[in-house]
FITI-594636 format. One record per residue (C-alpha): x, y, z. Coordinates in steps of 0.25 Angstrom, whole numbers, padded with zeros to 4 digits, always signed. Each point is the difference from the previous one (the first is absolute). Example, Ala and Ser with C-alpha at 12.3 -4.5 7.8 and 13.67 -1.06 7.14 Angstrom:
2
[[+0049 -0018 +0031]]
[[+0006 +0014 -0002]]
//
This chain:
540
[[+0000 +0000 +0002]]
[[+0007 +0014 -0007]]
[[+0001 +0010 +0009]]
[[-0012 +0010 +0000]]
[[+0009 +0013 +0001]]
[[+0007 -0006 -0014]]
[[-0012 -0006 -0008]]
[[-0013 +0003 -0004]]
[[-0011 -0007 +0008]]
[[-0002 -0015 -0001]]
[[-0015 -0004 -0003]]
[[-0002 -0012 +0013]]
[[-0011 -0007 -0003]]
[[-0005 -0010 +0014]]
[[-0008 -0014 -0001]]
[[-0006 -0005 +0011]]
[[+0006 -0015 +0001]]
[[-0010 -0010 +0002]]
[[-0007 -0001 +0016]]
[[+0008 -0011 +0005]]
[[-0008 -0009 +0010]]
[[+0003 +0002 +0015]]
[[+0008 +0015 -0004]]
[[-0008 +0013 +0003]]
[[+0001 +0010 -0014]]
[[+0010 +0011 +0002]]
[[-0003 +0013 +0000]]
[[-0011 -0004 +0010]]
[[+0003 +0000 +0016]]
[[+0000 -0012 +0006]]
[[-0010 -0005 +0012]]
[[+0008 +0003 +0012]]
[[+0013 +0007 -0005]]
[[-0001 +0014 -0001]]
[[+0006 +0005 -0014]]
[[+0007 +0013 -0002]]
[[-0009 +0012 -0003]]
[[-0012 -0006 +0008]]
[[-0005 +0004 +0014]]
[[+0002 -0010 +0009]]
[[-0012 -0005 +0007]]
[[-0003 +0008 +0013]]
[[+0010 +0012 -0005]]
[[-0003 +0012 -0007]]
[[+0006 +0002 -0013]]
[[+0009 +0010 -0001]]
[[-0003 +0014 -0004]]
[[-0015 -0005 +0002]]
[[-0007 +0002 +0014]]
[[-0004 -0010 +0007]]
[[-0013 -0006 -0001]]
[[-0011 +0003 +0012]]
[[-0006 -0012 +0003]]
[[-0013 -0001 +0007]]
[[-0002 +0015 -0001]]
[[-0006 +0007 -0012]]
[[+0007 +0007 -0011]]
[[+0001 +0013 -0004]]
[[+0000 +0002 -0016]]
[[+0000 +0012 -0009]]
[[-0014 +0002 +0002]]
[[+0001 +0001 +0014]]
[[+0012 +0011 -0002]]
[[-0003 +0007 -0012]]
[[-0012 +0007 -0001]]
[[-0007 -0011 +0008]]
[[-0006 +0005 +0016]]
[[+0011 +0001 +0010]]
[[+0002 -0011 +0011]]
[[-0008 +0001 +0014]]
[[+0006 +0009 +0010]]
[[+0004 -0007 +0012]]
[[-0011 -0003 +0011]]
[[+0001 +0007 +0012]]
[[+0002 -0008 +0014]]
[[-0013 -0008 +0004]]
[[+0004 +0005 +0014]]
[[+0006 +0014 -0003]]
[[+0007 +0004 +0016]]
[[-0007 +0009 +0009]]
[[+0014 +0007 +0006]]
[[+0007 +0010 -0009]]
[[+0015 +0003 +0002]]
[[+0001 +0015 +0004]]
[[+0008 +0007 -0012]]
[[+0017 +0003 -0001]]
[[-0002 +0014 +0000]]
[[+0005 +0012 +0011]]
[[-0013 +0003 +0005]]
[[-0001 +0014 -0006]]
[[-0001 -0009 -0014]]
[[-0011 -0006 +0003]]
[[-0006 +0010 +0009]]
[[-0001 +0009 -0013]]
[[-0005 -0011 -0009]]
[[-0012 -0003 +0009]]
[[-0003 +0014 +0005]]
[[-0012 -0001 -0008]]
[[-0008 -0011 +0009]]
[[+0003 +0010 +0011]]
[[-0008 +0012 -0005]]
[[-0009 -0008 -0005]]
[[-0004 -0003 +0015]]
[[+0007 +0010 +0006]]
[[-0012 +0011 -0001]]
[[-0008 -0009 +0011]]
[[+0012 +0003 +0010]]
[[-0004 +0013 +0000]]
[[-0015 -0002 +0004]]
[[+0006 -0008 +0011]]
[[+0009 +0010 +0004]]
[[-0012 +0009 +0004]]
[[-0007 -0014 +0005]]
[[+0013 +0001 +0010]]
[[-0001 +0013 +0006]]
[[-0014 -0002 +0003]]
[[+0002 -0013 +0007]]
[[+0010 +0008 +0008]]
[[-0010 +0011 +0003]]
[[-0010 -0011 +0004]]
[[+0009 -0006 +0010]]
[[+0004 +0010 +0009]]
[[+0011 +0010 -0011]]
[[-0008 +0012 +0000]]
[[+0001 +0014 +0004]]
[[-0011 +0007 +0011]]
[[-0013 -0002 -0005]]
[[-0011 +0011 +0005]]
[[-0012 -0006 -0005]]
[[-0010 -0009 +0006]]
[[+0006 -0014 -0004]]
[[-0006 -0016 +0002]]
[[+0006 -0013 -0004]]
[[-0009 +0001 -0014]]
[[+0013 +0012 -0003]]
[[+0010 -0011 +0002]]
[[-0005 -0011 -0005]]
[[-0007 +0008 -0014]]
[[+0013 -0004 -0009]]
[[+0000 -0015 +0005]]
[[-0014 +0000 -0004]]
[[+0001 +0006 -0014]]
[[+0013 -0009 -0003]]
[[-0011 -0013 +0003]]
[[-0010 +0006 -0009]]
[[+0009 +0003 -0011]]
[[+0005 -0014 +0001]]
[[-0013 -0006 +0000]]
[[-0004 +0009 -0012]]
[[+0012 -0005 -0008]]
[[-0002 -0013 +0001]]
[[-0013 +0003 -0008]]
[[+0009 +0005 -0011]]
[[+0011 -0012 -0002]]
[[+0004 +0002 -0015]]
[[-0013 +0008 -0005]]
[[+0007 +0013 +0002]]
[[+0013 +0004 -0005]]
[[+0011 +0002 +0013]]
[[+0003 +0012 -0006]]
[[-0014 +0005 +0000]]
[[+0000 -0005 +0016]]
[[+0012 +0007 +0004]]
[[-0006 +0013 -0007]]
[[-0012 +0001 +0008]]
[[+0009 -0004 +0012]]
[[+0008 +0013 -0001]]
[[-0012 +0008 -0002]]
[[-0006 -0006 +0012]]
[[+0013 +0003 +0007]]
[[+0001 +0016 -0004]]
[[-0014 +0003 +0004]]
[[+0002 -0007 +0013]]
[[+0012 +0008 +0000]]
[[-0005 +0014 -0004]]
[[-0012 -0003 +0011]]
[[+0011 +0000 +0011]]
[[+0008 +0010 -0005]]
[[-0010 +0010 -0002]]
[[-0008 -0002 +0013]]
[[+0004 +0005 +0013]]
[[-0005 -0008 +0014]]
[[-0009 -0008 -0009]]
[[-0004 -0014 +0006]]
[[-0009 -0003 -0009]]
[[+0009 +0004 -0013]]
[[+0012 -0008 +0006]]
[[-0010 -0011 +0002]]
[[-0005 +0001 -0016]]
[[+0016 +0001 -0004]]
[[+0005 -0011 +0006]]
[[-0013 -0009 -0006]]
[[+0004 +0006 -0013]]
[[+0016 -0005 +0003]]
[[-0005 -0012 +0004]]
[[-0007 -0004 -0011]]
[[+0010 +0003 -0010]]
[[+0011 -0008 +0008]]
[[-0010 -0011 +0000]]
[[-0004 +0000 -0015]]
[[+0014 +0000 -0003]]
[[+0008 -0012 +0008]]
[[-0005 -0011 -0007]]
[[+0000 +0004 -0016]]
[[+0015 +0005 +0003]]
[[+0004 -0012 +0009]]
[[-0004 -0010 -0009]]
[[+0006 +0011 -0014]]
[[+0013 -0001 +0010]]
[[+0002 -0014 -0002]]
[[-0006 +0000 -0015]]
[[+0009 +0009 -0004]]
[[+0014 -0002 +0005]]
[[+0009 -0010 -0003]]
[[+0003 -0011 +0009]]
[[+0013 +0005 +0006]]
[[-0006 +0014 +0003]]
[[-0014 -0005 +0005]]
[[+0004 +0003 +0015]]
[[+0007 +0014 +0000]]
[[-0011 +0005 -0010]]
[[-0012 -0006 +0007]]
[[+0007 +0004 +0017]]
[[+0004 +0014 -0006]]
[[-0014 +0004 -0005]]
[[-0008 -0004 +0013]]
[[+0009 -0002 +0013]]
[[+0011 +0009 -0003]]
[[-0013 +0010 -0007]]
[[-0008 +0000 +0015]]
[[+0013 +0001 +0007]]
[[+0003 +0013 -0008]]
[[-0012 +0005 +0004]]
[[+0000 -0002 +0015]]
[[+0014 +0005 +0001]]
[[-0003 +0012 -0007]]
[[-0014 +0003 +0008]]
[[+0009 -0004 +0014]]
[[+0011 +0010 -0004]]
[[-0009 +0013 -0005]]
[[-0009 -0001 +0012]]
[[+0011 -0002 +0010]]
[[+0009 +0011 -0006]]
[[-0014 +0009 +0001]]
[[+0001 +0013 +0007]]
[[-0013 +0001 +0009]]
[[-0005 +0012 +0007]]
[[-0008 -0001 +0012]]
[[-0011 +0008 -0007]]
[[-0003 -0005 -0014]]
[[-0008 +0010 -0008]]
[[-0013 -0006 -0009]]
[[+0007 +0003 -0014]]
[[+0014 -0004 +0005]]
[[+0006 -0009 -0010]]
[[+0003 -0014 +0010]]
[[+0006 -0014 -0002]]
[[-0011 -0004 -0003]]
[[-0003 +0010 -0013]]
[[+0013 -0005 -0003]]
[[-0003 -0014 -0001]]
[[-0010 +0004 -0009]]
[[+0008 +0008 -0009]]
[[+0010 -0012 -0003]]
[[-0010 -0010 -0003]]
[[-0005 +0009 -0011]]
[[+0014 +0001 -0005]]
[[+0003 -0016 +0001]]
[[-0016 -0001 -0007]]
[[+0004 +0011 -0010]]
[[+0015 -0008 -0004]]
[[-0007 -0012 +0000]]
[[-0012 +0003 -0009]]
[[+0012 +0007 -0008]]
[[+0010 -0013 -0002]]
[[-0010 -0009 +0001]]
[[-0007 +0003 -0014]]
[[+0011 +0001 -0005]]
[[+0011 -0014 +0004]]
[[-0011 -0009 +0006]]
[[+0000 -0012 -0010]]
[[-0011 -0011 +0001]]
[[+0002 -0014 +0002]]
[[+0006 -0008 -0011]]
[[-0007 -0012 +0005]]
[[-0012 +0004 +0001]]
[[+0001 +0006 -0014]]
[[+0005 -0016 -0003]]
[[-0014 -0004 +0008]]
[[-0008 +0009 -0012]]
[[+0008 -0007 -0010]]
[[+0006 +0014 -0002]]
[[+0014 -0007 -0002]]
[[+0006 +0013 -0011]]
[[-0004 +0010 +0013]]
[[+0008 -0009 +0010]]
[[+0012 -0001 -0008]]
[[-0001 +0015 -0001]]
[[-0003 +0003 +0015]]
[[+0014 -0010 +0002]]
[[+0007 +0009 -0009]]
[[-0003 +0013 +0006]]
[[+0004 -0007 +0014]]
[[+0013 +0000 -0005]]
[[+0013 +0007 -0005]]
[[+0002 +0004 -0011]]
[[-0017 -0004 -0004]]
[[+0005 -0009 -0010]]
[[-0003 -0015 -0001]]
[[+0009 -0010 +0004]]
[[+0003 -0013 +0003]]
[[-0004 +0002 +0015]]
[[-0014 +0006 -0004]]
[[-0004 -0013 -0007]]
[[+0006 -0008 +0013]]
[[-0008 +0009 +0008]]
[[-0013 -0001 -0010]]
[[+0002 -0015 +0000]]
[[+0002 +0000 +0015]]
[[-0014 +0008 +0002]]
[[-0007 -0011 -0010]]
[[+0003 -0011 +0008]]
[[-0003 +0007 +0014]]
[[-0014 +0004 -0006]]
[[-0001 -0014 -0005]]
[[+0002 -0007 +0013]]
[[-0009 +0011 +0007]]
[[-0010 -0003 -0010]]
[[-0002 -0016 +0001]]
[[-0005 +0004 +0014]]
[[-0015 +0004 +0004]]
[[-0004 +0008 +0008]]
[[-0001 -0010 +0013]]
[[+0014 -0004 -0003]]
[[+0003 +0014 +0000]]
[[-0005 +0004 +0013]]
[[+0004 -0014 +0005]]
[[+0016 +0002 -0002]]
[[-0004 +0017 +0005]]
[[-0005 -0002 +0013]]
[[+0010 -0006 +0007]]
[[+0011 +0010 -0005]]
[[-0011 +0011 +0003]]
[[+0001 -0006 +0014]]
[[+0013 +0001 +0001]]
[[+0002 +0016 -0006]]
[[-0012 +0004 +0008]]
[[+0009 -0005 +0012]]
[[+0012 +0007 -0004]]
[[-0007 +0013 -0004]]
[[-0009 -0001 +0013]]
[[+0015 -0001 +0009]]
[[+0005 +0013 -0010]]
[[-0012 +0007 +0006]]
[[+0002 -0002 +0014]]
[[+0014 +0006 -0004]]
[[-0006 +0012 -0002]]
[[-0010 +0002 +0009]]
[[-0004 +0012 +0009]]
[[+0004 -0009 +0012]]
[[+0013 -0001 -0004]]
[[+0001 +0013 -0002]]
[[-0008 +0005 +0012]]
[[+0012 -0009 +0007]]
[[+0010 +0007 -0008]]
[[-0005 +0015 +0006]]
[[-0001 -0005 +0013]]
[[+0012 -0005 +0001]]
[[+0007 +0012 -0006]]
[[-0008 +0009 +0012]]
[[+0004 -0009 +0012]]
[[+0015 -0002 -0007]]
[[+0006 +0011 -0004]]
[[-0011 +0011 -0001]]
[[-0008 +0008 -0010]]
[[+0012 +0009 -0004]]
[[+0005 -0013 -0008]]
[[-0012 -0005 -0007]]
[[+0002 +0006 -0013]]
[[+0013 -0007 -0001]]
[[-0005 -0014 +0005]]
[[-0014 +0000 -0010]]
[[+0010 +0002 -0011]]
[[+0011 -0010 +0003]]
[[-0015 -0010 +0001]]
[[-0003 +0003 -0013]]
[[+0013 +0000 -0006]]
[[+0002 -0013 +0006]]
[[-0012 -0007 -0006]]
[[+0004 +0008 -0013]]
[[+0012 -0005 +0000]]
[[-0003 -0015 +0002]]
[[-0010 +0001 -0011]]
[[+0011 +0007 -0010]]
[[+0010 -0012 +0004]]
[[-0008 -0012 -0002]]
[[-0004 +0007 -0014]]
[[+0011 +0003 -0005]]
[[+0005 -0017 +0004]]
[[-0013 -0006 -0003]]
[[+0006 -0007 -0015]]
[[+0013 -0003 +0008]]
[[-0002 -0004 +0013]]
[[-0014 -0006 -0003]]
[[-0014 +0002 +0006]]
[[+0001 -0009 +0012]]
[[+0012 +0002 +0007]]
[[-0003 +0013 +0003]]
[[-0015 -0002 +0004]]
[[+0006 -0011 +0010]]
[[+0013 +0006 +0006]]
[[-0010 +0014 +0003]]
[[-0013 -0006 +0005]]
[[+0007 -0008 +0008]]
[[+0009 +0012 +0007]]
[[-0011 +0008 +0001]]
[[-0007 -0010 +0008]]
[[+0013 +0000 +0009]]
[[-0002 +0016 -0001]]
[[-0015 -0001 +0003]]
[[+0003 -0011 +0012]]
[[+0010 +0012 +0006]]
[[-0009 +0011 -0002]]
[[-0010 -0007 +0007]]
[[+0008 -0004 +0012]]
[[+0007 +0015 +0001]]
[[-0013 +0007 +0001]]
[[-0003 +0005 +0011]]
[[-0004 +0013 +0007]]
[[+0009 -0001 +0013]]
[[+0012 -0003 -0008]]
[[-0005 +0012 -0011]]
[[+0002 -0009 -0011]]
[[+0016 +0000 +0000]]
[[+0003 -0006 -0013]]
[[-0011 +0001 -0008]]
[[+0001 +0009 -0008]]
[[+0012 -0005 -0007]]
[[-0005 -0015 +0000]]
[[-0012 +0008 -0008]]
[[+0009 +0005 -0011]]
[[+0008 -0014 -0002]]
[[-0013 -0006 -0001]]
[[-0004 +0009 -0010]]
[[+0011 -0002 -0008]]
[[-0001 -0017 +0001]]
[[-0017 +0002 -0003]]
[[+0004 +0005 -0012]]
[[+0010 -0008 -0005]]
[[-0010 -0012 +0003]]
[[-0011 +0006 -0006]]
[[+0005 +0005 -0012]]
[[-0001 -0012 -0008]]
[[-0014 -0002 +0003]]
[[-0001 +0008 -0012]]
[[+0008 -0007 -0011]]
[[-0009 -0013 +0005]]
[[-0012 +0007 -0002]]
[[+0002 +0003 -0013]]
[[+0004 -0015 -0006]]
[[-0007 -0008 +0010]]
[[-0014 -0002 -0005]]
[[-0006 -0007 -0012]]
[[-0002 +0010 -0012]]
[[-0016 -0003 +0001]]
[[-0002 +0003 +0013]]
[[+0013 +0011 +0004]]
[[-0005 +0014 +0000]]
[[-0015 -0004 +0009]]
[[+0011 -0008 +0010]]
[[+0009 +0011 -0001]]
[[-0010 +0011 +0005]]
[[-0008 -0010 +0009]]
[[+0018 -0001 +0008]]
[[+0000 +0014 -0001]]
[[-0014 +0001 +0007]]
[[+0005 -0009 +0011]]
[[+0011 +0009 +0002]]
[[-0010 +0012 +0001]]
[[-0009 -0006 +0009]]
[[+0012 -0002 +0009]]
[[+0003 +0014 +0002]]
[[-0013 +0003 -0001]]
[[-0002 -0008 +0014]]
[[+0011 +0006 +0007]]
[[-0004 +0012 -0004]]
[[-0014 -0002 +0008]]
[[+0005 -0005 +0011]]
[[+0003 +0008 +0013]]
[[+0016 -0003 +0003]]
[[+0003 -0003 +0015]]
[[+0014 +0009 +0003]]
[[-0001 -0008 +0014]]
[[+0000 -0015 -0007]]
[[+0007 +0003 -0013]]
[[+0010 -0011 +0002]]
[[-0012 -0009 -0003]]
[[-0001 +0004 -0015]]
[[+0015 -0002 -0004]]
[[+0001 -0015 +0009]]
[[-0012 -0004 -0010]]
[[+0006 +0006 -0013]]
[[+0014 -0007 +0004]]
[[-0007 -0012 +0001]]
[[-0008 +0005 -0013]]
[[+0015 +0001 -0007]]
[[+0004 -0013 +0005]]
[[-0012 -0008 -0005]]
[[+0003 +0007 -0012]]
[[+0015 -0001 -0001]]
[[-0005 -0016 +0000]]
[[-0009 +0000 -0009]]
[[+0010 +0008 -0011]]
[[+0011 -0011 +0003]]
[[-0008 -0011 -0003]]
[[-0010 +0006 -0010]]
[[+0005 +0013 -0006]]
[[+0006 -0005 -0013]]
[[+0013 +0009 -0007]]
[[-0004 +0004 -0012]]
[[+0013 +0008 -0005]]
[[+0005 -0001 -0014]]
[[-0013 -0007 -0003]]
[[-0009 -0001 -0011]]
[[-0015 +0004 +0004]]
[[-0004 -0014 -0004]]
[[+0010 -0004 +0010]]
[[-0004 +0009 +0011]]
[[-0014 -0005 -0003]]
[[+0003 -0014 +0001]]
[[+0010 +0002 +0014]]
[[-0014 +0006 +0006]]
[[-0008 -0010 -0003]]
[[+0008 -0011 +0008]]
[[-0002 +0007 +0016]]
[[+0013 -0008 +0003]]
[[+0011 +0007 -0005]]
[[+0013 +0000 +0009]]
[[+0010 +0001 -0008]]
[[+0008 +0015 +0000]]
//
């Protein structure tokens, strides 16, 4: 055969030899022996993808012009606990600031309510008109009336309209008190209007606080809106009434500390009306319940900065859908049955809160200051009491989402119980109430620590179908305790009995919280509701 380099191509003809018995034809792979150029069984041929046995094969119709493959399905049991973001606190505070603004305007109404509570329990200037117990329980009656009314408005009237109407009531009530002089009837009317406004706003906005907040900010937003705002109002009322200069003779048209309360309430009502009109955002959960998914997405978008749709927006939407689906699966009877044990626990806790701010505590503080320090130092002690209560509330509110709800509640209840027993043991005219004043200041601080997390619990504990109704009932129980204590006469010579009873009730609250209250920090509303559905919750 010639070399191809030096000769032309030769025609080569191949003929197949006759097939011999027992031998395979050349050019075909023999069975059991892999041939070059053919893939071995079980091994992919080089340059070709491995076959995917047992799974559907992708064809050009699937990848070119055909429908895309379906997205991966979410897990059947999504987690009920979230991870806090790792960014700095300033970063996610700015990101979630619209959530605080959406509910923060209700806090202005609660500031006015806190001022009226402080006025009713004894922090007020000299009154030159005839008074009865009705003057000092009118605000609590109004708050109960407002809470009852708001039960009938549940999910029927937008929360923004409820806030606007309540703001107008606060403005009118404040103007009535600011413009009247030595008029008991005018004061009662103003207290009623302000109380109704607080009762109307309480349940809708406590529910809204949980529904617009992300899980890792729900605690601070709920506590700041309610407990911290009431605490600011109490502090403000005590500060300016204690610092007010009073004359031995008050003229009829003289501007008094009571008129000042009306002016401040008017300002807070006007600010609530103005800011609430532009900042309040309706609940995306209720929008989903009304099949308004586009509105829910838009609400979630406006509840964050920047106001753009992100993956987190759709994750929150999916979580709200799961929360709504779980609650829709409950009948009305099941919702009430699940909410009732939670109501008993939270109502008891809020009743203890009312006992810590009752007029009996204030009478004891005034008596201990008079006997142990003299009236000349009363101003500093009163302001110190209010500041300690507000400081305990502020401290717990800031750390509710990091320390949790259960631990501050337990610590506050246990220490407050010990202090209540100590105050009862030192109570006595013969000992000049030695040390009672300083014990009451510590008691105020730890009472603030104990009851501040209850705001977060109230906002997240009840099933959706009956949430606002049971929040209103919890608020009504607290107002009834205030009212009952206001109606009762305080026996100064046996005041220690009140502190012994309160100490024992605080011990009961500590045991109840230890075995029954769950830790809902960083939990979704589904998770919090599930935790409260169980009576035993011993985990921290």
